RODO-2510 file (C-alpha; in nm, 4 decimals, decimal comma):
residues 306
     n   res          X          Y          Z
     1     x     0,0000     0,0000     0,0000
     2     x     0,1487     0,3321    -0,1149
     3     x    -0,1476     0,5594    -0,0486
     4     x    -0,4681     0,5806     0,1483
     5     x    -0,7710     0,8115     0,1350
     6     x    -0,9842     0,8940     0,4369
     7     x    -1,2879     1,0908     0,5522
     8     x    -1,2525     1,2876     0,8756
     9     x    -1,5971     1,3884     1,0063
    10     x    -1,6692     1,6984     1,2113
    11     x    -1,8428     1,6791     1,5489
    12     x    -2,0819     1,8828     1,7578
    13     x    -2,1305     1,8935     2,1332
    14     x    -2,4810     1,8152     2,2499
    15     x    -2,3717     1,8767     2,6085
    16     x    -2,0668     2,0504     2,7543
    17     x    -2,0354     2,0924     3,1297
    18     x    -1,7221     2,2292     3,2975
    19     x    -1,6790     2,0446     3,6266
    20     x    -1,3553     2,1983     3,7562
    21     x    -0,9809     2,2453     3,7182
    22     x    -0,7297     1,9652     3,6667
    23     x    -0,3695     1,9480     3,7908
    24     x    -0,2481     1,9470     3,4270
    25     x    -0,4023     2,2902     3,3629
    26     x    -0,6969     2,1622     3,1626
    27     x    -1,0578     2,1490     3,2787
    28     x    -1,2469     1,8468     3,4010
    29     x    -1,5336     1,8119     3,1538
    30     x    -1,8509     1,6189     3,0931
    31     x    -1,9512     1,6193     2,7269
    32     x    -2,1862     1,4417     2,4933
    33     x    -2,0220     1,4304     2,1513
    34     x    -2,1803     1,3561     1,8140
    35     x    -2,0198     1,2971     1,4737
    36     x    -2,1742     1,4622     1,1695
    37     x    -2,1458     1,3766     0,8021
    38     x    -1,9701     1,7020     0,7051
    39     x    -1,6138     1,5774     0,6524
    40     x    -1,2688     1,6725     0,5329
    41     x    -1,1106     1,4480     0,2694
    42     x    -0,7463     1,3498     0,3146
    43     x    -0,5074     1,1491     0,1004
    44     x    -0,1697     1,0244     0,2248
    45     x     0,0862     0,9029    -0,0308
    46     x     0,4321     0,7613     0,0348
    47     x     0,6582     0,9911    -0,1650
    48     x     0,9840     0,7918    -0,1698
    49     x     1,1780     1,0685     0,0061
    50     x     1,2368     1,1713     0,3663
    51     x     1,0094     1,4718     0,3283
    52     x     0,6718     1,5247     0,4930
    53     x     0,4669     1,7663     0,2839
    54     x     0,1174     1,9023     0,3372
    55     x    -0,0949     2,0550     0,0609
    56     x    -0,4382     2,2079     0,1146
    57     x    -0,6929     2,3727    -0,1115
    58     x    -0,7696     2,6335     0,1575
    59     x    -0,4924     2,8954     0,1978
    60     x    -0,6114     2,9736     0,5504
    61     x    -0,5013     2,6301     0,6720
    62     x    -0,1445     2,6491     0,8073
    63     x     0,1074     2,4068     0,6607
    64     x     0,3682     2,4515     0,9334
    65     x     0,4254     2,2708     1,2626
    66     x     0,1132     2,4294     1,4147
    67     x    -0,1052     2,2067     1,1960
    68     x    -0,2375     1,9070     1,3887
    69     x    -0,1880     1,6795     1,0882
    70     x     0,1847     1,7461     1,0926
    71     x     0,1961     1,7181     1,4712
    72     x     0,0436     1,3708     1,4383
    73     x     0,2905     1,2696     1,1662
    74     x     0,5904     1,3924     1,3663
    75     x     0,4614     1,2168     1,6788
    76     x     0,4601     0,8841     1,4916
    77     x     0,7851     0,9619     1,3106
    78     x     0,9662     1,0194     1,6391
    79     x     0,8103     0,7259     1,8205
    80     x     0,8439     0,4779     1,5329
    81     x     1,1548     0,6057     1,3590
    82     x     1,2448     0,2634     1,2172
    83     x     0,9135     0,2456     1,0292
    84     x     0,9624     0,6018     0,9032
    85     x     1,3082     0,5206     0,7642
    86     x     1,1793     0,1966     0,6112
    87     x     0,8817     0,3499     0,4301
    88     x     0,9849     0,7134     0,3949
    89     x     0,7971     1,0405     0,4023
    90     x     0,4476     1,1271     0,2875
    91     x     0,2654     1,3795     0,0757
    92     x    -0,0641     1,4788     0,2372
    93     x    -0,3480     1,6421     0,0454
    94     x    -0,6285     1,7962     0,2438
    95     x    -0,9612     1,8886     0,0856
    96     x    -1,0918     2,1203     0,3557
    97     x    -1,4715     2,1103     0,3776
    98     x    -1,5180     2,1597     0,7525
    99     x    -1,5157     2,5264     0,8585
   100     x    -1,1961     2,6436     1,0272
   101     x    -1,1897     2,7469     1,3950
   102     x    -1,5578     2,6628     1,4311
   103     x    -1,5727     2,4497     1,7443
   104     x    -1,6490     2,1337     1,5453
   105     x    -1,3110     1,9547     1,5768
   106     x    -1,1997     1,9889     1,2163
   107     x    -0,8321     1,9964     1,3119
   108     x    -0,8750     1,7142     1,5605
   109     x    -1,0390     1,4977     1,2971
   110     x    -0,7491     1,5650     1,0608
   111     x    -0,5009     1,4567     1,3293
   112     x    -0,6978     1,1381     1,3928
   113     x    -0,6958     1,0657     1,0188
   114     x    -0,3177     1,1060     1,0133
   115     x    -0,2803     0,8463     1,2899
   116     x    -0,4998     0,5987     1,1012
   117     x    -0,3294     0,6645     0,7675
   118     x     0,0275     0,6223     0,8885
   119     x    -0,0645     0,3191     1,0950
   120     x    -0,1567     0,1616     0,7610
   121     x     0,1168     0,3058     0,5383
   122     x     0,4007     0,2463     0,7826
   123     x     0,2563    -0,0929     0,8848
   124     x     0,2721    -0,0066     1,2543
   125     x    -0,0047    -0,2563     1,3429
   126     x    -0,1330    -0,0401     1,6287
   127     x    -0,4716    -0,1330     1,7712
   128     x    -0,7414     0,1191     1,8624
   129     x    -0,6327     0,1416     2,2258
   130     x    -0,2774     0,2268     2,1202
   131     x    -0,4021     0,4859     1,8723
   132     x    -0,6190     0,6394     2,1436
   133     x    -0,3187     0,6797     2,3735
   134     x    -0,1340     0,8625     2,0958
   135     x    -0,4418     1,0708     2,0201
   136     x    -0,4545     1,2074     2,3755
   137     x    -0,1113     1,3641     2,3189
   138     x    -0,2466     1,5677     2,0271
   139     x    -0,5652     1,7208     2,1661
   140     x    -0,8717     1,6618     2,3789
   141     x    -1,1048     1,5966     2,0818
   142     x    -0,8684     1,3685     1,8869
   143     x    -0,9572     1,0458     2,0733
   144     x    -1,3273     1,0988     1,9999
   145     x    -1,2551     1,1823     1,6364
   146     x    -1,0994     0,8381     1,5964
   147     x    -1,4093     0,6452     1,7013
   148     x    -1,6861     0,8970     1,6310
   149     x    -2,0549     0,8235     1,6621
   150     x    -2,2287     0,9245     1,9830
   151     x    -2,0200     0,9194     2,3006
   152     x    -2,0004     1,0436     2,6569
   153     x    -1,6638     1,2110     2,7179
   154     x    -1,5113     1,2788     3,0590
   155     x    -1,1708     1,3821     3,1890
   156     x    -1,0513     1,6513     2,9521
   157     x    -1,2428     1,4725     2,6775
   158     x    -1,0225     1,1671     2,6318
   159     x    -1,2208     0,9187     2,8412
   160     x    -1,4965     0,7892     2,6167
   161     x    -1,8028     0,5721     2,6519
   162     x    -1,9858     0,4957     2,3293
   163     x    -2,3638     0,5369     2,3357
   164     x    -2,6390     0,4124     2,1031
   165     x    -2,5909     0,6047     1,7773
   166     x    -2,8216     0,8938     1,6897
   167     x    -2,8249     0,8413     1,3142
   168     x    -3,1729     0,9633     1,2215
   169     x    -3,1266     1,3327     1,2901
   170     x    -3,0224     1,6196     1,0656
   171     x    -2,8840     1,9601     1,1486
   172     x    -2,8199     2,3051     1,0119
   173     x    -2,4730     2,4374     1,0959
   174     x    -2,3942     2,8067     1,0554
   175     x    -2,0765     3,0122     1,1048
   176     x    -1,9495     3,3548     1,0103
   177     x    -1,6463     3,2678     0,8002
   178     x    -1,4294     3,5580     0,9176
   179     x    -1,5003     3,5003     1,2873
   180     x    -1,3026     3,2640     1,5073
   181     x    -1,2936     3,2048     1,8806
   182     x    -0,9861     3,0835     2,0678
   183     x    -1,0655     2,7674     2,2610
   184     x    -0,7988     2,8555     2,5186
   185     x    -0,9516     3,2019     2,5648
   186     x    -1,3022     3,0598     2,6072
   187     x    -1,1984     2,8211     2,8841
   188     x    -0,9840     3,0840     3,0576
   189     x    -1,2702     3,3333     3,0450
   190     x    -1,5051     3,0746     3,1925
   191     x    -1,2558     2,9973     3,4710
   192     x    -1,2269     3,3677     3,5520
   193     x    -1,6023     3,4306     3,5687
   194     x    -1,7560     3,1025     3,6805
   195     x    -1,5017     2,9090     3,8858
   196     x    -1,7416     2,9419     4,1813
   197     x    -1,9696     2,6918     4,0037
   198     x    -1,7030     2,4187     3,9886
   199     x    -1,7820     2,0925     4,1558
   200     x    -2,1524     2,0927     4,0777
   201     x    -2,3310     1,7592     4,0546
   202     x    -2,3018     1,5520     3,7382
   203     x    -2,6649     1,4533     3,7768
   204     x    -2,7680     1,7499     3,5604
   205     x    -2,6600     1,5477     3,2566
   206     x    -2,8639     1,2373     3,3402
   207     x    -3,1886     1,3480     3,1701
   208     x    -3,0061     1,4016     2,8402
   209     x    -2,8293     1,0662     2,8681
   210     x    -3,1624     0,8992     2,9372
   211     x    -3,3067     1,0712     2,6297
   212     x    -3,0197     0,9463     2,4133
   213     x    -3,0645     0,5913     2,5384
   214     x    -3,4372     0,6164     2,4638
   215     x    -3,3798     0,7867     2,1264
   216     x    -3,6197     1,0600     2,2409
   217     x    -3,5313     1,3278     1,9858
   218     x    -3,7727     1,5898     2,1191
   219     x    -3,6182     1,5724     2,4647
   220     x    -3,2634     1,5728     2,3279
   221     x    -3,3370     1,9016     2,1539
   222     x    -3,4775     2,0540     2,4738
   223     x    -3,1845     1,9438     2,6928
   224     x    -2,8910     2,0761     2,4877
   225     x    -2,6381     2,2568     2,7093
   226     x    -2,3008     2,4277     2,6637
   227     x    -2,1340     2,6148     2,9514
   228     x    -1,9083     2,8059     2,7108
   229     x    -2,2069     2,9946     2,5711
   230     x    -2,1926     3,1984     2,8939
   231     x    -1,8676     3,3648     2,7886
   232     x    -1,8679     3,3431     2,4085
   233     x    -2,2145     3,4816     2,3355
   234     x    -2,1850     3,8011     2,5460
   235     x    -1,8463     3,8716     2,3862
   236     x    -1,9721     3,8104     2,0317
   237     x    -2,3236     3,9581     1,9983
   238     x    -2,3371     3,8617     1,6302
   239     x    -2,3141     3,4964     1,7359
   240     x    -2,5868     3,5493     1,9963
   241     x    -2,8062     3,7061     1,7288
   242     x    -2,7406     3,4177     1,4901
   243     x    -2,8349     3,1730     1,7648
   244     x    -3,1543     3,3656     1,8391
   245     x    -3,2583     3,3699     1,4732
   246     x    -3,1969     2,9987     1,4236
   247     x    -3,3821     2,9124     1,7420
   248     x    -3,6870     3,1128     1,6348
   249     x    -3,6980     2,9576     1,2869
   250     x    -3,7608     2,6078     1,4230
   251     x    -3,6081     2,2670     1,4756
   252     x    -3,5719     2,0517     1,7858
   253     x    -3,3076     2,2633     1,9576
   254     x    -3,0358     2,5193     1,8904
   255     x    -2,6940     2,5661     2,0522
   256     x    -2,3316     2,6707     2,0005
   257     x    -2,0892     2,3840     1,9426
   258     x    -1,7749     2,3603     2,1537
   259     x    -1,6038     2,6952     2,1978
   260     x    -1,7894     2,8273     1,8934
   261     x    -1,8564     3,0342     1,7072
   262     x    -2,0610     2,7885     1,4983
   263     x    -2,4296     2,7475     1,5845
   264     x    -2,6396     2,4435     1,5020
   265     x    -3,0057     2,3498     1,5010
   266     x    -3,1116     1,9849     1,5205
   267     x    -3,3861     1,8763     1,2800
   268     x    -3,6095     1,5735     1,2378
   269     x    -3,5482     1,5386     0,8643
   270     x    -3,3437     1,6608     0,5706
   271     x    -3,6490     1,8428     0,4420
   272     x    -3,6863     2,0370     0,7666
   273     x    -3,3141     2,1162     0,7713
   274     x    -3,3166     2,2506     0,4167
   275     x    -3,6209     2,4634     0,4949
   276     x    -3,4488     2,6122     0,8006
   277     x    -3,1307     2,6746     0,6014
   278     x    -3,3243     2,8619     0,3330
   279     x    -3,5102     3,0723     0,5893
   280     x    -3,1869     3,1559     0,7745
   281     x    -3,0194     3,2715     0,4544
   282     x    -3,3270     3,4780     0,3723
   283     x    -3,3201     3,6507     0,7108
   284     x    -2,9429     3,6996     0,7285
   285     x    -2,8294     3,8588     0,4024
   286     x    -2,4555     3,8376     0,4657
   287     x    -2,2005     3,6745     0,2355
   288     x    -1,9796     3,6056     0,5377
   289     x    -2,2356     3,3645     0,6814
   290     x    -2,1763     3,0071     0,5675
   291     x    -2,4430     2,7448     0,6219
   292     x    -2,4351     2,3660     0,5875
   293     x    -2,7065     2,1025     0,6032
   294     x    -2,5764     1,7668     0,7191
   295     x    -2,6749     1,4741     0,9390
   296     x    -2,5678     1,2725     1,2406
   297     x    -2,3545     0,9655     1,1695
   298     x    -2,2302     0,6743     1,3778
   299     x    -1,8699     0,6701     1,2525
   300     x    -1,5395     0,8395     1,3106
   301     x    -1,2428     0,8217     1,0703
   302     x    -1,3308     0,6230     0,7591
   303     x    -1,0837     0,4725     0,5134
   304     x    -1,2339     0,5174     0,1672
   305     x    -0,9670     0,3760    -0,0642
   306     x    -0,6063     0,3813    -0,1770
***
């Protein structure tokens, strides 16, 4: 095998609760994560040299060491140097379809794809547990991006429990293209303003978990929760307004994903999602607003071919 192609799906948070601080500087979290069909396409090709090269169709995607794809490649290169010298470097082509800096784990999914791709190309024979351990070194959302589907995440996001998949729901995802929110800033701002709420009971999440287990879509929409909305929305009134508009148009429930600034509305069907998308674009006449209609899926990284 000289090349491999993969899909790296985005994710949304259906629930994000900040429990408290951790000794490692991160936050203790309780999250309900969901993969969506909107995906980046990546192709890895052994290039017969020692070089590792990244090419992307979006000029806003960095191709230096700050890119999580390259961080994943270098992590494997350093840990499995014999395999790297045996098989050589790679050319990586990224077709970027997931919005950048949107709170939907686009970069994390790319890093997870890199782990899967090089495990195949360099014949590392790592199992999922071993890949998950590596994924935790790259970012809090990377372990989930590997397995995807519907999952409860604890710790800083790396401890995962898969749940029955929610595969019959659609969503409208909207983001102002020029707007980004720093994840680090969002969590620091929350710590500064709301650290007095740390240590609250985890029982608040139980109704949503029960609704997921029962596949009660109406209740899932009503029980969406994201603590980071408390700091992101007041700082970015245009995101608050976008959320308000989407919520009024319809759907099962509306919320910001992750640290934002993307907003999503869950829908019962593709038809409903397309109707909401059209109405949103009618009400918000702004070329900077990008809108996607997609659906929930039960998969993480998918190998699609050579």
